[in-house]
Every structure is written in structure tokens, then in C-alpha cells.
C-alpha beads as a LAMMPS data file, in Angstrom:
LAMMPS data file: protein, C-alpha beads

135 atoms
134 bonds

1 atom types
1 bond types

-500.0 500.0 xlo xhi
-500.0 500.0 ylo yhi
-500.0 500.0 zlo zhi

Masses

1 110.0

Atoms # bond

1 1 1 259.921 53.485 362.006
2 1 1 261.457 50.067 361.329
3 1 1 261.736 49.365 365.063
4 1 1 258.125 50.278 365.614
5 1 1 257.103 47.928 362.824
6 1 1 259.333 45.179 364.254
7 1 1 257.831 45.491 367.743
8 1 1 254.299 45.571 366.348
9 1 1 255.005 42.373 364.412
10 1 1 256.567 40.773 367.473
11 1 1 253.569 41.682 369.605
12 1 1 251.234 40.247 366.975
13 1 1 253.222 36.998 366.885
14 1 1 253.241 36.703 370.669
15 1 1 249.512 37.295 370.778
16 1 1 248.817 34.786 368.013
17 1 1 250.988 32.036 369.472
18 1 1 250.387 32.750 373.156
19 1 1 248.014 29.784 373.727
20 1 1 250.904 27.389 373.098
21 1 1 253.201 29.311 375.429
22 1 1 250.715 30.331 378.069
23 1 1 250.520 28.322 381.236
24 1 1 246.943 28.052 382.438
25 1 1 247.061 27.671 386.197
26 1 1 244.029 28.672 388.229
27 1 1 244.729 26.202 391.052
28 1 1 244.782 27.706 394.540
29 1 1 247.693 27.861 396.970
30 1 1 250.440 27.216 394.406
31 1 1 249.276 23.651 393.780
32 1 1 250.228 24.075 390.132
33 1 1 253.885 24.197 391.139
34 1 1 253.414 20.899 392.967
35 1 1 252.142 19.062 389.885
36 1 1 254.078 20.836 387.122
37 1 1 256.580 17.972 386.741
38 1 1 255.873 14.321 385.946
39 1 1 257.132 13.427 389.426
40 1 1 254.736 15.894 391.036
41 1 1 251.741 14.658 389.080
42 1 1 252.664 11.046 389.789
43 1 1 252.791 11.846 393.512
44 1 1 249.214 13.186 393.331
45 1 1 248.131 10.025 391.506
46 1 1 249.965 7.727 393.923
47 1 1 248.409 9.308 396.993
48 1 1 244.980 9.269 395.305
49 1 1 244.339 12.921 396.093
50 1 1 240.556 13.271 395.629
51 1 1 240.786 16.979 394.817
52 1 1 242.376 16.310 391.414
53 1 1 240.867 15.026 388.176
54 1 1 243.280 14.352 385.333
55 1 1 241.757 15.039 381.921
56 1 1 243.113 13.642 378.656
57 1 1 241.771 15.773 375.789
58 1 1 243.016 13.523 372.975
59 1 1 240.742 11.416 370.812
60 1 1 239.146 8.275 372.294
61 1 1 241.467 6.101 370.177
62 1 1 244.582 7.893 371.447
63 1 1 243.263 7.687 375.013
64 1 1 242.603 3.935 374.674
65 1 1 246.117 3.372 373.308
66 1 1 247.662 4.743 376.508
67 1 1 246.879 7.473 379.016
68 1 1 248.145 8.793 382.338
69 1 1 246.733 6.610 385.135
70 1 1 243.355 7.743 386.518
71 1 1 242.825 10.178 383.607
72 1 1 239.376 10.537 382.107
73 1 1 238.870 11.220 378.415
74 1 1 237.277 14.540 377.472
75 1 1 238.059 14.877 373.745
76 1 1 238.945 18.459 372.888
77 1 1 237.945 19.577 376.367
78 1 1 234.270 19.612 375.357
79 1 1 232.477 18.716 378.582
80 1 1 229.080 18.476 376.882
81 1 1 230.253 15.314 375.103
82 1 1 231.082 13.474 378.352
83 1 1 228.562 11.192 380.080
84 1 1 229.912 11.830 383.592
85 1 1 231.798 15.139 383.648
86 1 1 233.949 15.930 386.657
87 1 1 232.445 18.161 389.354
88 1 1 233.226 21.833 388.844
89 1 1 234.851 22.168 392.269
90 1 1 237.635 19.676 391.440
91 1 1 241.154 20.636 390.389
92 1 1 241.305 19.791 386.688
93 1 1 244.698 18.806 385.235
94 1 1 244.609 18.893 381.427
95 1 1 246.979 17.245 378.973
96 1 1 247.037 16.241 375.308
97 1 1 249.704 14.552 373.179
98 1 1 252.392 17.199 372.829
99 1 1 250.967 20.145 374.713
100 1 1 249.641 22.124 371.768
101 1 1 245.915 21.292 371.965
102 1 1 245.549 21.337 375.736
103 1 1 245.617 25.166 376.034
104 1 1 242.426 25.573 374.000
105 1 1 240.822 22.726 375.950
106 1 1 241.680 24.569 379.181
107 1 1 240.008 27.695 377.845
108 1 1 236.881 25.691 376.963
109 1 1 236.749 24.193 380.434
110 1 1 237.140 27.601 382.064
111 1 1 234.351 28.907 379.818
112 1 1 232.202 25.928 380.931
113 1 1 232.470 27.093 384.533
114 1 1 235.443 25.135 385.860
115 1 1 237.335 27.396 388.279
116 1 1 240.436 25.308 388.912
117 1 1 242.202 24.303 385.706
118 1 1 245.868 23.472 385.198
119 1 1 247.558 23.001 381.825
120 1 1 249.958 20.119 382.372
121 1 1 251.171 19.734 378.798
122 1 1 251.619 16.543 376.800
123 1 1 251.745 12.843 377.506
124 1 1 255.023 12.740 375.582
125 1 1 256.537 14.109 378.803
126 1 1 255.119 11.273 380.946
127 1 1 258.007 8.838 381.636
128 1 1 255.967 6.403 383.714
129 1 1 253.772 3.464 382.670
130 1 1 250.485 4.353 380.992
131 1 1 247.079 2.732 381.401
132 1 1 245.541 1.259 378.276
133 1 1 242.080 0.389 379.506
134 1 1 239.200 2.293 377.974
135 1 1 237.202 4.781 379.991

Bonds

1 1 1 2
2 1 2 3
3 1 3 4
4 1 4 5
5 1 5 6
6 1 6 7
7 1 7 8
8 1 8 9
9 1 9 10
10 1 10 11
11 1 11 12
12 1 12 13
13 1 13 14
14 1 14 15
15 1 15 16
16 1 16 17
17 1 17 18
18 1 18 19
19 1 19 20
20 1 20 21
21 1 21 22
22 1 22 23
23 1 23 24
24 1 24 25
25 1 25 26
26 1 26 27
27 1 27 28
28 1 28 29
29 1 29 30
30 1 30 31
31 1 31 32
32 1 32 33
33 1 33 34
34 1 34 35
35 1 35 36
36 1 36 37
37 1 37 38
38 1 38 39
39 1 39 40
40 1 40 41
41 1 41 42
42 1 42 43
43 1 43 44
44 1 44 45
45 1 45 46
46 1 46 47
47 1 47 48
48 1 48 49
49 1 49 50
50 1 50 51
51 1 51 52
52 1 52 53
53 1 53 54
54 1 54 55
55 1 55 56
56 1 56 57
57 1 57 58
58 1 58 59
59 1 59 60
60 1 60 61
61 1 61 62
62 1 62 63
63 1 63 64
64 1 64 65
65 1 65 66
66 1 66 67
67 1 67 68
68 1 68 69
69 1 69 70
70 1 70 71
71 1 71 72
72 1 72 73
73 1 73 74
74 1 74 75
75 1 75 76
76 1 76 77
77 1 77 78
78 1 78 79
79 1 79 80
80 1 80 81
81 1 81 82
82 1 82 83
83 1 83 84
84 1 84 85
85 1 85 86
86 1 86 87
87 1 87 88
88 1 88 89
89 1 89 90
90 1 90 91
91 1 91 92
92 1 92 93
93 1 93 94
94 1 94 95
95 1 95 96
96 1 96 97
97 1 97 98
98 1 98 99
99 1 99 100
100 1 100 101
101 1 101 102
102 1 102 103
103 1 103 104
104 1 104 105
105 1 105 106
106 1 106 107
107 1 107 108
108 1 108 109
109 1 109 110
110 1 110 111
111 1 111 112
112 1 112 113
113 1 113 114
114 1 114 115
115 1 115 116
116 1 116 117
117 1 117 118
118 1 118 119
119 1 119 120
120 1 120 121
121 1 121 122
122 1 122 123
123 1 123 124
124 1 124 125
125 1 125 126
126 1 126 127
127 1 127 128
128 1 128 129
129 1 129 130
130 1 130 131
131 1 131 132
132 1 132 133
133 1 133 134
134 1 134 135
């Protein structure tokens, strides 16, 4: 009986905390593997791949203080608050500060009709120069 209780508790914990551990990747053809690392994402940015839109879901102040180059600011992943939202056929790459808020933003974007969404994680993992210009 103790084991059953232990496994039930473990399952509950995994379910409760799964958004932080889950990797949202609905990109086609394994493209998520290509951009999973900072080097991979930087390569997409450097070659100006028009299929990708990088989305920073932090607050406007955090975004203005420094963001991944070419990223647009969509606070909290709420598309309705953005003047010029990205087209729904683009490959959306989502990040936040440390990777904890981006999963829920990905879920919001999927619920808003975006088909191709990738959870990149947090800007704390970005070792390259950041842009500081506002959106």
C-alpha cells in the first residue's frame, strides 16, 4: 500500500510540474533539434531564416533591457496584446528569462491557433550579445 501511495504522489508531482519539464516542439521535420542549442538558434538568426519568429514573453521592460536579436516581445504569450502578431504559419520560438514561464506562453500560443511552436527556454542560456532596442 505504501508503494501505491508513493507512485500516486509521484505521478501527481510529475503532472503538476510537467509544464516546466515538458518540451513543446511542434516544428516539422525535426527543426526543433536544429535550434535547441544557443548555437543552433544563432545560426537561424544569422542566416535570417524567414520561417522563424523568435518570441520573448518577458515584460516590456525586461525585453528593452536586452533580448535575443530579432525577437519580438509578446508579454506572457498573449497574442491579443500585440499590435502586429506574427503570422500563424511561421515557426514560433518562445523564450522567457529562465525557462519557467515560456511553457505556459507556448500553450497560450497553441490555443491561439499557432501550429508550429518551440519552447527554447530562457535568455539566461544565451551566451551571445543581446539587442537592447525597443520593439
